[in-house]
C-alpha positions as CSV (number, residue, x, y, z in Angstrom):
1,M,-23.4,-98.1,64.5
2,N,-24.1,-98.2,68.2
3,R,-26.1,-95.2,69.5
4,D,-26.8,-94.1,73.1
5,H,-30.5,-93.9,73.7
6,S,-30.3,-91.9,76.9
7,P,-32.2,-88.6,76.9
8,Q,-30.2,-85.8,75.4
9,G,-30.7,-82.6,73.4
10,D,-30.6,-82.5,69.6
11,V,-27.2,-82.0,67.9
12,P,-27.0,-80.3,64.5
13,R,-26.4,-82.6,61.6
14,H,-23.5,-80.7,60.2
15,S,-21.6,-80.6,63.6
16,P,-19.0,-83.3,64.3
17,E,-20.1,-85.9,66.8
18,P,-17.8,-86.4,69.8
19,V,-16.8,-89.8,70.9
20,L,-18.0,-90.7,74.4
21,P,-16.0,-93.4,76.3
22,S,-18.5,-94.8,78.9
23,T,-17.4,-98.4,79.7
24,P,-14.2,-100.2,79.1
25,T,-15.8,-102.5,76.5
26,R,-14.2,-102.8,73.0
27,R,-16.1,-101.4,70.0
28,S,-16.1,-102.6,66.4
29,N,-13.1,-101.6,64.3
30,S,-15.3,-100.1,61.6
31,Q,-17.4,-97.3,63.1
32,R,-19.1,-94.6,61.0
33,Q,-20.2,-91.1,61.8
34,T,-22.4,-88.7,59.8
35,T,-21.0,-85.6,58.0
36,A,-22.7,-82.4,57.0
37,S,-23.5,-83.8,53.6
38,G,-24.9,-87.1,55.0
39,T,-21.9,-89.2,53.6
40,P,-20.7,-91.8,56.1
41,T,-17.0,-91.8,56.9
42,K,-14.9,-94.4,58.8
43,T,-13.5,-93.3,62.1
44,P,-10.0,-94.5,63.2
45,T,-9.8,-97.2,65.9
46,P,-9.1,-95.6,69.3
47,A,-5.8,-96.4,71.0
48,T,-7.4,-97.2,74.4
49,P,-9.6,-100.3,74.6
50,S,-12.6,-98.4,76.0
51,K,-16.1,-98.7,74.9
52,Q,-17.3,-95.6,73.0
53,R,-20.7,-94.1,72.5
54,I,-21.3,-91.7,69.6
55,L,-23.9,-89.0,70.0
56,T,-26.1,-88.8,67.1
57,P,-28.0,-85.7,65.9
58,R,-31.3,-87.6,66.5
59,S,-33.2,-86.6,69.6
60,N,-34.3,-89.3,72.1
61,S,-37.7,-89.4,73.6
62,N,-38.3,-90.4,77.3
63,N,-40.1,-93.5,78.5
64,S,-43.4,-91.7,78.8
65,G,-43.5,-90.8,75.1
66,S,-43.4,-87.1,75.6
67,T,-42.2,-84.6,73.0
68,P,-38.4,-84.7,72.7
69,H,-36.5,-81.8,74.1
70,R,-34.5,-79.9,71.5
71,N,-31.4,-77.9,72.3
72,E,-31.9,-74.2,72.1
73,Y,-28.4,-73.7,70.8
74,T,-27.3,-74.3,67.3
75,S,-23.6,-74.7,66.4
76,P,-22.4,-72.2,63.8
77,S,-21.8,-73.8,60.4
78,I,-18.4,-73.5,58.8
79,A,-18.4,-71.9,55.4
80,P,-17.4,-74.3,52.7
81,G,-13.9,-73.9,51.5
82,T,-12.8,-72.1,54.7
83,K,-9.3,-73.4,55.8
84,Q,-8.9,-73.9,59.5
85,D,-5.9,-74.6,61.5
86,S,-5.5,-78.3,62.6
87,T,-4.7,-77.2,66.2
88,T,-8.0,-75.4,66.7
89,P,-11.3,-77.2,67.1
90,A,-13.4,-77.6,64.0
91,Y,-16.4,-76.0,65.8
92,P,-15.5,-73.5,68.4
93,E,-18.8,-73.7,70.3
94,S,-18.9,-77.5,70.3
95,T,-17.6,-77.7,73.9
96,V,-20.2,-75.3,75.3
97,L,-22.9,-77.2,73.3
98,M,-21.8,-80.5,74.6
99,K,-21.5,-79.3,78.2
100,R,-25.1,-77.9,78.2
101,S,-26.4,-81.0,76.4
102,F,-24.7,-83.4,78.6
103,S,-25.6,-81.4,81.7
104,N,-29.2,-81.7,80.8
105,A,-28.7,-85.5,80.2
106,K,-26.7,-85.7,83.5
107,I,-23.6,-87.1,81.8
108,D,-20.1,-86.4,83.0
109,L,-18.0,-84.7,80.3
110,S,-14.8,-86.1,81.8
111,D,-15.6,-89.4,80.2
112,F,-15.5,-87.8,76.6
113,R,-12.5,-87.2,74.5
114,P,-12.4,-85.1,71.3
115,V,-12.4,-86.7,67.8
116,D,-9.1,-87.2,66.1
117,T,-7.8,-84.2,64.2
118,Q,-7.1,-86.3,61.1
119,V,-10.7,-87.3,60.9
120,L,-11.8,-83.7,61.2
121,E,-9.3,-82.8,58.5
122,K,-10.7,-85.5,56.3
123,I,-14.2,-84.2,56.9
124,K,-13.1,-80.7,56.2
125,N,-11.4,-81.8,53.0
126,L,-14.4,-83.8,51.9
127,E,-16.6,-80.8,52.6
128,I,-14.3,-78.5,50.6
129,S,-14.1,-81.1,47.8
130,L,-17.9,-81.5,47.9
131,E,-18.3,-77.7,47.7
132,Q,-15.9,-77.6,44.8
133,H,-17.8,-80.3,43.1
134,Q,-21.1,-78.5,43.7
135,N,-19.5,-75.3,42.3
136,S,-18.3,-77.3,39.3
137,I,-21.8,-78.7,38.8
138,K,-23.3,-75.2,39.0
139,E,-20.7,-73.9,36.5
140,L,-21.4,-76.9,34.3
141,K,-25.1,-76.3,34.6
142,T,-24.6,-72.6,33.8
143,T,-22.3,-73.5,30.9
144,I,-24.9,-76.0,29.7
145,R,-27.7,-73.5,29.9
146,A,-25.6,-70.9,28.1
147,T,-24.6,-73.5,25.5
148,K,-28.2,-74.5,25.1
149,N,-29.3,-70.8,24.8
150,E,-26.5,-70.2,22.4
151,R,-27.5,-73.3,20.5
152,M,-31.1,-72.2,20.4
153,L,-30.0,-68.7,19.2
154,M,-27.7,-70.2,16.6
155,T,-30.4,-72.6,15.5
156,A,-33.0,-69.8,15.3
157,A,-30.5,-67.6,13.4
158,H,-29.6,-70.5,11.2
159,D,-33.3,-71.2,10.6
160,K,-33.9,-67.6,9.8
161,E,-31.0,-67.5,7.5
162,M,-32.1,-70.8,5.9
163,I,-35.6,-69.4,5.4
164,A,-34.1,-66.2,3.9
165,L,-31.8,-68.3,1.7
166,N,-34.7,-70.5,0.7
167,E,-36.7,-67.5,-0.1
168,M,-33.8,-66.0,-2.0
169,L,-33.3,-69.4,-3.8
170,S,-37.1,-69.5,-4.6
171,D,-36.8,-65.9,-6.0
172,L,-33.7,-67.0,-8.0
173,N,-35.5,-70.1,-9.3
174,R,-38.5,-67.9,-10.1
175,S,-36.2,-65.4,-11.9
176,V,-34.5,-68.2,-13.7
177,T,-37.9,-69.6,-14.8
178,E,-39.0,-66.2,-15.9
179,L,-35.7,-65.8,-17.8
180,E,-36.1,-69.2,-19.4
181,E,-39.6,-68.2,-20.4
182,Q,-38.4,-64.9,-21.7
183,E,-35.6,-66.7,-23.5
184,N,-38.1,-69.1,-25.0
185,R,-40.2,-66.1,-26.1
186,Q,-37.1,-64.5,-27.5
187,M,-36.2,-67.7,-29.3
188,D,-39.7,-67.8,-30.8
189,K,-39.3,-64.1,-31.7
190,R,-35.9,-64.8,-33.1
191,Q,-37.4,-67.7,-35.1
192,E,-40.1,-65.3,-36.4
193,L,-37.4,-62.8,-37.3
194,L,-35.4,-65.5,-39.1
195,D,-38.5,-66.5,-41.0
196,S,-39.1,-62.8,-41.8
197,I,-35.5,-62.5,-42.9
198,Q,-35.9,-65.6,-45.0
199,I,-39.0,-64.2,-46.6
200,L,-37.3,-60.9,-47.2
201,R,-34.4,-62.6,-48.7
202,E,-36.7,-64.6,-50.9
203,E,-38.5,-61.4,-51.9
204,L,-35.1,-59.8,-52.4
205,D,-34.1,-62.6,-54.7
206,T,-37.4,-62.2,-56.5
207,K,-36.7,-58.5,-56.8
208,D,-33.2,-59.2,-58.0
209,N,-34.5,-61.6,-60.6
210,E,-37.1,-59.0,-61.6
211,I,-34.4,-56.3,-61.8
212,A,-32.2,-58.6,-63.8
213,R,-35.2,-59.4,-66.1
214,I,-36.0,-55.7,-66.4
215,Q,-32.3,-54.9,-67.2
216,Q,-32.3,-57.7,-69.7
217,E,-35.5,-56.4,-71.2
218,F,-34.0,-52.9,-71.2
219,E,-30.9,-54.2,-73.0
220,Q,-33.0,-56.1,-75.4
221,S,-35.2,-53.1,-76.0
222,R,-32.1,-51.0,-76.6
223,E,-30.7,-53.6,-79.0
224,N,-34.2,-53.7,-80.7
225,R,-34.2,-49.9,-80.9
226,E,-30.7,-49.9,-82.4
227,T,-31.7,-52.7,-84.7
228,L,-34.9,-50.9,-85.6
229,F,-32.9,-47.7,-86.3
230,R,-30.5,-49.7,-88.4
231,E,-33.3,-51.5,-90.2
232,R,-35.2,-48.3,-90.6
233,Y,-32.2,-46.5,-91.9
234,E,-31.4,-49.4,-94.2
235,S,-35.0,-49.7,-95.3
236,E,-35.6,-45.9,-95.8
237,K,-32.2,-45.3,-97.2
238,D,-33.3,-46.2,-100.7
239,E,-36.5,-44.2,-100.4
240,L,-34.5,-41.2,-99.2
241,E,-32.1,-41.6,-101.9
242,K,-35.0,-41.9,-104.4
243,T,-36.6,-38.9,-102.8
244,L,-33.4,-36.9,-103.1
245,E,-33.0,-38.1,-106.6
246,S,-36.5,-37.2,-107.4
247,K,-36.0,-33.8,-105.7
248,E,-32.9,-33.2,-107.8
249,K,-34.8,-34.2,-110.8
250,L,-37.7,-32.0,-109.7
251,L,-35.2,-29.1,-109.2
252,E,-33.8,-29.8,-112.6
253,E,-37.2,-29.9,-114.0
254,L,-38.1,-26.8,-112.1
255,D,-35.1,-25.1,-113.6
256,E,-36.0,-26.4,-117.0
257,I,-39.6,-25.3,-116.3
258,M,-38.4,-21.8,-115.2
259,K,-36.4,-21.7,-118.4
260,L,-39.3,-23.0,-120.3
261,Q,-41.6,-20.5,-118.6
262,Q,-39.2,-17.8,-119.4
263,E,-39.1,-19.1,-122.9
264,F,-42.8,-19.5,-122.7
265,D,-43.3,-16.0,-121.6
266,E,-41.1,-14.9,-124.4
267,A,-42.9,-17.2,-126.8
268,A,-46.2,-16.2,-125.3
269,A,-45.4,-12.6,-125.9
270,G,-44.4,-13.5,-129.4
271,V,-47.5,-15.7,-129.7
272,M,-49.7,-13.0,-128.3
273,S,-48.3,-10.8,-130.7
274,T,-48.8,-13.3,-133.5
275,C,-51.6,-15.6,-132.2
276,G,-55.0,-15.1,-130.7
277,V,-56.2,-14.9,-127.1
278,H,-57.6,-18.5,-126.7
279,E,-54.3,-20.1,-127.4
280,A,-52.6,-17.9,-124.9
281,E,-55.1,-18.9,-122.2
282,A,-54.6,-22.6,-122.9
283,L,-50.9,-22.2,-122.5
284,K,-51.3,-20.4,-119.2
285,A,-53.5,-23.1,-117.9
286,R,-50.9,-25.7,-118.8
287,V,-48.3,-23.6,-117.1
288,R,-50.5,-23.4,-113.9
289,E,-51.0,-27.2,-113.9
290,L,-47.2,-27.6,-114.1
291,D,-46.8,-25.2,-111.2
292,D,-49.3,-27.1,-109.1
293,T,-47.5,-30.3,-109.8
294,I,-44.2,-28.8,-108.7
295,L,-45.8,-27.4,-105.5
296,D,-47.3,-30.8,-104.8
297,L,-43.9,-32.5,-105.2
298,E,-42.2,-29.9,-103.0
299,R,-45.0,-30.4,-100.3
300,A,-44.5,-34.2,-100.5
301,V,-40.8,-33.8,-100.0
302,I,-41.3,-31.5,-97.0
303,D,-44.0,-33.8,-95.5
304,S,-41.7,-36.8,-96.0
305,R,-38.8,-34.9,-94.3
306,N,-41.1,-33.7,-91.4
307,S,-42.5,-37.2,-90.8
308,T,-39.0,-38.7,-90.7
309,Q,-37.9,-36.1,-88.1
310,V,-41.1,-36.6,-86.1
311,E,-40.6,-40.4,-86.1
312,E,-37.0,-40.0,-85.0
313,K,-37.9,-37.6,-82.3
314,T,-40.8,-39.8,-81.1
315,A,-38.4,-42.8,-81.0
316,D,-35.8,-40.9,-79.0
317,D,-38.5,-39.6,-76.6
318,L,-39.8,-43.1,-76.1
319,V,-36.4,-44.5,-75.5
320,L,-35.6,-41.7,-73.0
321,M,-39.0,-42.2,-71.3
322,F,-38.4,-46.0,-71.1
323,E,-34.9,-45.4,-69.6
324,K,-36.3,-42.9,-67.1
325,I,-39.1,-45.2,-66.0
326,Y,-36.9,-48.3,-65.6
327,E,-34.2,-46.3,-63.9
328,R,-36.8,-44.9,-61.5
329,R,-38.2,-48.4,-60.9
330,I,-34.8,-49.8,-60.4
331,R,-33.9,-47.0,-58.0
332,S,-37.1,-47.5,-56.0
333,Y,-36.5,-51.2,-55.8
334,S,-33.0,-50.7,-54.7
335,E,-34.0,-48.2,-52.0
336,E,-36.7,-50.6,-50.8
337,I,-34.3,-53.5,-50.7
338,E,-31.7,-51.4,-48.9
339,Q,-34.2,-50.3,-46.3
340,T,-35.4,-53.9,-45.8
341,L,-31.8,-55.1,-45.4
342,Q,-31.0,-52.2,-43.0
343,K,-34.2,-53.0,-41.0
344,A,-33.3,-56.7,-40.9
345,E,-29.7,-55.9,-39.8
346,E,-31.0,-53.6,-37.0
347,T,-33.5,-56.3,-35.9
348,E,-30.7,-58.9,-35.9
349,R,-28.5,-56.5,-33.9
350,E,-31.2,-55.8,-31.4
351,R,-31.9,-59.5,-31.1
352,D,-28.2,-60.2,-30.5
353,Q,-28.0,-57.4,-27.9
354,L,-31.1,-58.8,-26.2
355,A,-29.7,-62.3,-26.2
356,N,-26.4,-61.1,-24.8
357,D,-28.2,-59.1,-22.0
358,T,-30.3,-62.1,-21.2
359,L,-27.3,-64.4,-21.1
360,R,-25.4,-61.9,-18.9
361,E,-28.3,-61.6,-16.5
362,Y,-28.7,-65.4,-16.4
363,L,-24.9,-65.8,-15.6
364,D,-25.3,-63.1,-12.8
365,I,-28.2,-65.0,-11.3
366,N,-26.3,-68.3,-11.5
367,Q,-23.4,-66.5,-9.7
368,L,-25.7,-65.2,-7.0
369,S,-27.3,-68.6,-6.6
370,S,-23.8,-70.3,-6.3
371,E,-22.8,-67.7,-3.7
372,A,-26.0,-68.2,-1.7
373,E,-25.5,-72.0,-1.8
374,D,-21.9,-71.6,-0.6
375,R,-23.0,-69.3,2.2
376,A,-25.7,-71.8,3.3
377,T,-23.2,-74.7,3.1
378,K,-20.7,-72.7,5.3
379,E,-23.4,-71.8,7.8
380,E,-24.5,-75.5,8.0
381,F,-20.8,-76.4,8.5
382,D,-20.5,-73.8,11.3
383,L,-23.7,-75.2,12.9
384,M,-22.4,-78.7,12.7
385,M,-19.1,-77.6,14.4
386,G,-21.2,-75.9,17.1
387,R,-23.2,-79.0,17.5
388,G,-19.9,-81.0,17.8
389,E,-18.6,-78.6,20.4
390,L,-21.9,-78.9,22.3
391,A,-21.7,-82.7,22.2
392,E,-18.2,-82.5,23.5
393,L,-19.4,-80.2,26.4
394,E,-22.2,-82.6,27.1
395,A,-19.8,-85.5,27.1
396,R,-17.4,-83.6,29.4
397,L,-20.4,-82.8,31.7
398,Q,-21.4,-86.4,31.7
399,S,-17.8,-87.5,32.6
400,L,-17.7,-84.9,35.4
401,R,-21.0,-86.2,36.7
402,I,-19.7,-89.8,36.7
403,Q,-16.5,-88.6,38.5
404,L,-18.6,-86.8,41.0
405,D,-20.8,-89.8,41.6
406,Q,-17.7,-92.0,42.0
407,R,-16.2,-89.6,44.5
408,L,-19.5,-89.4,46.5
409,R,-19.6,-93.2,46.6
410,I,-16.1,-93.4,48.0
411,P,-16.4,-94.2,51.8
């Protein structure tokens, strides 16, 4: 680009540069001028074949190397996105600025002509597009920051939830381990109870065998007693019959003796009347001996009868005592066995209840663990979806950046 190095004031970089026709020489067809954003744009070829000079915003120094003179006026900037009418100048104060600048440079303004309206419109459209792209970039940056913050918050919340779930899972694993240990202890206790029940059953079988043996002995003793009574009755039957026969004989003899005594008394009275005293005493002594013999026989019969009654009563008492003793023993054994069986049933019932409670608690813990794992899986899936959306936003931002770079590179 050809620039005029004559001394002039500084022109703001964001103001359009007017085209200055100085000499009737032809310029190149591709001339560029600087925009507010620094992006070069092509200017259309002028219709008249006159040489043009473009005022640049750079200040020129004089030949003596003194400090360049800057213009004290600054053109007002146009707000981005402000739509202007194509009939009005892009910068209202540009004419005043150029007049003062060129008057200082001692340049005639009649040689200048304004820039084409289409070029200004393109510049304005480019500025608007650039402003829109900058706003889009700001919005994308804000969206990225919000997404990153949201991602960080989601990650922190997910980490907290994962930590809580891991702690809950650790607690559940600890509870499951404790339940397994408790179940093992209960299994050991159950085995001990089963062993105790087996021992009690063996003792019960032993007691049953002993009871059966006692009952057998009792039946055998009863049979022996009946046999003894039969044998005794059969063995003593003859003696009793003999005793009764002897008793009858003795009674007959007693009757005869009484008769004889009566006869003797009568005879004694007759003898006493006829015989002496000595013969009467001898007869009385004989009579007394016979009386003693009769008394001895009666006493023997009574003793025999009493001994028989005593033996029968003793045998009955012994049998009754034996029956009472064995009935008491059988009753005590039965009560003890019933108590043992009841205790074993209660222990078995408590063990079954404890096993059911343990199994129910284990199933509840497994349910809670499954729910916690499902919740963690769902949260991981939500986090993955959030990451996918974030990746899509980043890809979209990257594509917008690429489009923006491409648009900025377009001349």
